[in-house]
VOGU-3710 file (C-alpha; in Angstrom, 3 decimals, decimal comma):
1> gemsgltaha> 0,124/0,074/0,019  1,499/3,393/1,111  4,670/2,353/1,603  5,024/1,046/-1,534  4,480/4,400/-2,774  6,965/6,150/-0,946  9,728/3,563/-2,201  8,746/4,248/-6,063  9,029/8,093/-5,168  12,448/7,942/-3,754
11> vssraaapsr> 13,048/6,035/-6,681  11,704/8,116/-9,351  13,416/11,053/-7,616  16,522/9,914/-7,779  16,517/8,467/-11,417  15,470/12,680/-12,032  19,118/13,928/-10,991  19,236/16,791/-12,795  22,539/17,347/-14,594  23,996/20,688/-14,132
21> vglrlrrasv> 23,014/22,328/-17,427  19,423/21,092/-17,126  19,900/22,563/-13,244  20,925/25,757/-14,500  18,184/25,415/-17,457  15,528/25,014/-15,202  16,393/27,481/-12,841  16,150/30,057/-15,739  12,376/28,894/-16,337  11,503/28,859/-13,164
31> raaasrrpav> 12,337/32,089/-12,612  10,294/32,682/-15,470  7,656/31,165/-14,406  7,356/32,224/-10,843  7,186/35,722/-12,029  4,154/35,372/-14,789  2,327/32,811/-12,512  3,003/33,161/-8,771  0,249/31,067/-7,902  2,416/27,964/-8,692
41> aaadvdalpa> 5,027/28,374/-6,034  2,641/29,320/-3,414  0,950/26,031/-4,026  4,414/24,281/-3,949  4,907/25,686/-0,521  1,743/24,579/0,803  2,215/21,095/0,586  5,906/21,325/2,901  6,155/20,942/6,398  5,056/23,879/8,630
51> elkkiigafq> 8,400/24,128/9,863  10,023/24,434/6,652  7,162/26,507/5,441  8,030/29,112/8,130  11,671/29,353/7,407  11,275/29,777/3,570  8,815/32,691/4,988  11,440/34,321/7,044  14,067/33,803/3,917  11,739/35,813/2,237
61> mvpdpmsryk> 11,349/38,538/4,270  14,825/39,378/4,442  15,484/41,642/1,779  19,401/41,307/0,618  21,709/37,716/-0,261  24,168/39,222/2,056  21,263/39,068/5,343  20,402/35,681/3,734  23,954/34,258/4,113  23,887/35,620/7,660
71> qllffaaklk> 20,818/33,874/8,144  21,949/30,613/6,796  25,072/31,106/9,410  22,734/31,831/12,444  20,867/28,510/11,851  24,500/26,300/11,616  25,368/27,911/15,218  21,771/26,473/16,212  22,745/22,855/15,180  22,652/20,645/18,338
81> dfpedarvde> 26,119/18,505/18,967  26,407/15,620/16,615  27,172/12,217/18,029  30,899/11,255/16,925  29,986/7,801/16,412  27,598/8,727/14,045  30,432/10,655/11,627  30,557/7,159/9,320  30,501/6,953/5,623  26,680/5,652/5,256
91> nkvpgcvsqv> 25,656/8,654/7,211  27,575/11,062/5,107  26,099/13,141/2,118  27,590/11,985/-1,408  28,734/14,426/-4,020  29,122/17,544/-1,560  32,123/19,643/-1,465  32,629/19,747/2,135  31,941/16,506/4,435  27,589/16,493/5,796
101> wvvprieddk> 26,472/14,245/7,836  23,330/13,355/8,562  20,898/11,210/11,058  17,619/10,856/11,357  15,341/8,784/14,316  11,817/8,183/14,264  9,815/9,085/17,329  5,909/8,765/17,749  5,876/8,329/13,961  7,272/11,387/13,115
111> vyfvadsdsq> 11,544/12,038/12,107  13,869/13,683/13,828  17,261/14,748/12,386  20,815/15,723/13,549  23,332/16,696/10,843  26,762/18,449/11,162  29,284/19,464/8,249  32,893/20,782/8,255  31,933/24,175/6,617  29,840/27,052/7,961
121> ltkglaallv> 27,840/27,528/4,938  26,977/23,768/4,225  26,360/23,488/8,171  23,799/26,142/7,505  22,286/24,323/4,592  21,764/21,183/7,015  20,570/23,244/9,957  17,876/24,620/7,877  17,183/21,125/6,334  16,943/19,726/10,335
131> eglsgatpke> 14,846/22,551/11,531  12,514/22,548/8,562  12,316/18,809/8,513  12,103/17,520/12,159  8,927/16,269/13,604  7,455/16,033/10,208  5,999/12,549/9,068  7,716/10,185/7,001  5,440/10,838/4,386  5,940/14,412/4,249
141> imavepdfve> 9,477/14,766/4,236  9,140/12,098/0,831  6,855/14,537/-0,755  9,599/17,576/-0,478  11,077/18,444/-3,676  14,375/20,097/-4,116  13,373/22,425/-5,969  11,929/24,516/-2,813  15,734/25,851/-2,635  14,941/28,444/-5,115
151> llglgqsltp> 11,976/29,913/-2,688  14,792/30,794/-0,190  16,374/33,166/-2,430  19,835/31,955/-1,882  20,847/31,702/-5,323  23,336/34,581/-5,474  25,175/32,836/-2,384  25,172/29,395/-3,401  27,298/28,294/-6,442  25,994/25,132/-8,333
161> srtngfmnml> 27,789/22,366/-6,711  26,443/23,592/-3,478  22,937/23,924/-4,328  23,682/20,274/-5,639  25,048/19,411/-2,340  22,024/20,702/-0,970  20,199/18,475/-3,311  21,804/15,329/-2,368  21,591/16,342/1,343  17,875/16,485/1,211
171> rlmqkktlea> 17,870/13,223/-1,004  19,495/11,407/1,945  17,571/13,045/4,557  14,791/11,152/2,435  16,045/7,745/1,664  17,304/7,618/5,360  14,041/8,890/6,187  12,428/5,879/4,320  15,017/3,111/5,911  14,058/4,304/9,706
181> fmeaesakeg> 10,822/3,855/8,660  11,091/0,541/7,364  12,738/-0,354/10,287  10,590/1,006/12,566  7,297/-0,507/11,109  9,317/-3,728/10,950  10,436/-3,411/14,951  6,520/-2,891/15,286  5,347/-5,907/13,822  7,824/-7,797/15,288
191> a> 6,792/-6,633/18,976
//
């Protein structure tokens, strides 16, 4: 039932990993589309977890890129301590310029993340995802599309490789959420 739908979604979103050129073209078209039809972007935001919506709203209220960048570093400072023993390869985001680790745990059918990075900027992006996705259900997290990063208005601060890293971060968080969810479900059945 529901689970196979989630798995299919995870697989298809991985298959559709955008190439850099495609991403750049799409970004131009996203921007053009946003100026023509603001309603579409708003509809996408509605589907996002509530905390993530709040964060996007906060970023959109900040007028200039420099302040948004500072806001990102402020998020980095809020990240909780990351357990040393979780700094292992299977928790590491692939294809990221800096080292990033993410770990979910499921509590009362909600997902909570911890993350860390050796770069302040990436740490800020990780913190933004941790804050925005923690407390959401696995289903809500699986439904998050990576293009919401456009709504944060960090375009000037993020190089294509950073944006790519951010997408990979989100994908790994989704993949790990799925794994943790499956484990939690099978533990329930075994109990």
